[in-house]
C-alpha positions in Angstrom: 23.2 -28.8 -29.2 22.2 -25.2 -30.0 19.2 -24.2 -28.0 17.8 -22.2 -31.0 17.6 -25.4 -33.1 14.2 -26.9 -32.6 14.0 -30.7 -31.9 11.3 -33.0 -33.3 9.5 -32.7 -29.9 9.0 -29.0 -30.2 5.3 -28.0 -30.1 3.9 -27.5 -33.6 6.2 -30.0 -35.3 4.7 -32.9 -37.2 6.1 -36.2 -36.2 5.6 -39.9 -36.7 5.9 -42.1 -33.6 6.9 -45.7 -34.4 6.3 -48.1 -31.5 7.1 -51.8 -31.2 5.9 -54.6 -29.0 9.3 -56.3 -29.0 8.4 -59.8 -27.9 5.5 -60.0 -30.3 7.2 -58.3 -33.3 4.3 -55.8 -33.7 4.9 -52.3 -35.0 2.5 -49.3 -35.0 2.9 -45.9 -36.5 1.1 -42.7 -35.4 1.4 -39.4 -37.1 0.4 -36.0 -35.7 1.4 -32.5 -34.5 3.2 -32.2 -31.2 1.1 -30.4 -28.6 3.4 -31.2 -25.6 6.0 -33.4 -24.1 6.4 -34.2 -20.4 7.6 -36.7 -17.8 4.9 -37.8 -15.4 4.9 -40.2 -12.6 2.6 -43.2 -12.6 0.9 -45.0 -9.7 3.5 -47.8 -10.0 6.1 -48.0 -7.3 9.7 -48.1 -8.4 12.6 -48.3 -5.9 15.1 -45.5 -5.8 13.3 -43.4 -8.4 12.2 -39.8 -7.9 9.4 -39.7 -5.3 9.6 -43.6 -5.3 7.4 -43.7 -8.5 8.0 -44.8 -12.0 8.2 -41.9 -14.4 7.2 -42.1 -18.1 8.0 -39.9 -21.1 4.6 -38.8 -22.5 4.2 -37.2 -25.9 0.9 -35.4 -26.6 -0.1 -35.4 -30.3 -3.0 -33.9 -32.2 -4.0 -36.1 -35.1 -5.3 -34.8 -38.4 -8.9 -35.5 -37.4 -8.5 -33.3 -34.2 -8.2 -36.2 -31.8 -5.7 -35.6 -28.9 -3.7 -38.7 -27.9 -1.0 -39.2 -25.3 1.7 -41.6 -26.3 3.9 -43.3 -23.6 7.4 -43.5 -25.0 9.8 -46.4 -24.1 13.1 -47.8 -25.3 11.3 -49.4 -28.3 9.7 -46.0 -29.5 11.1 -43.8 -32.2 10.0 -40.3 -32.9 10.8 -39.1 -36.5 9.9 -36.0 -38.5 6.7 -36.8 -40.4 6.4 -36.9 -44.2 4.0 -34.4 -45.7 1.3 -37.0 -46.1 -1.9 -36.6 -44.2 -2.4 -40.1 -42.9 -2.9 -40.0 -39.1 -2.7 -43.7 -38.4 -0.8 -46.0 -40.7 -1.7 -49.7 -40.5 0.8 -51.8 -38.5 3.5 -53.6 -40.3 2.7 -57.2 -41.1 5.9 -59.3 -40.4 4.6 -62.0 -42.7 4.8 -59.9 -45.8 7.7 -58.5 -47.7 8.0 -55.0 -49.1 7.9 -54.7 -52.9 
């Protein structure tokens, strides 16, 4: 990939993070402006990992109302370019209803 091409995780880009709780079927969307992305270790022990700790991908977003949130990304998370709308938090999907 060309290093001059910005990725969705570049500071200043507006993104939507879609996260799922897989075994419950819950989905949540959060939209904001990227303020940072990092990998940080947790207090959890994990054998054979760097420094013998579990490392998580953490995305720092600024929501439209100015709130700063840190989102832990996992295998069920998607980061997508955001629409131009201004909704910071969309209601979670209700698996019991169908889209029109």
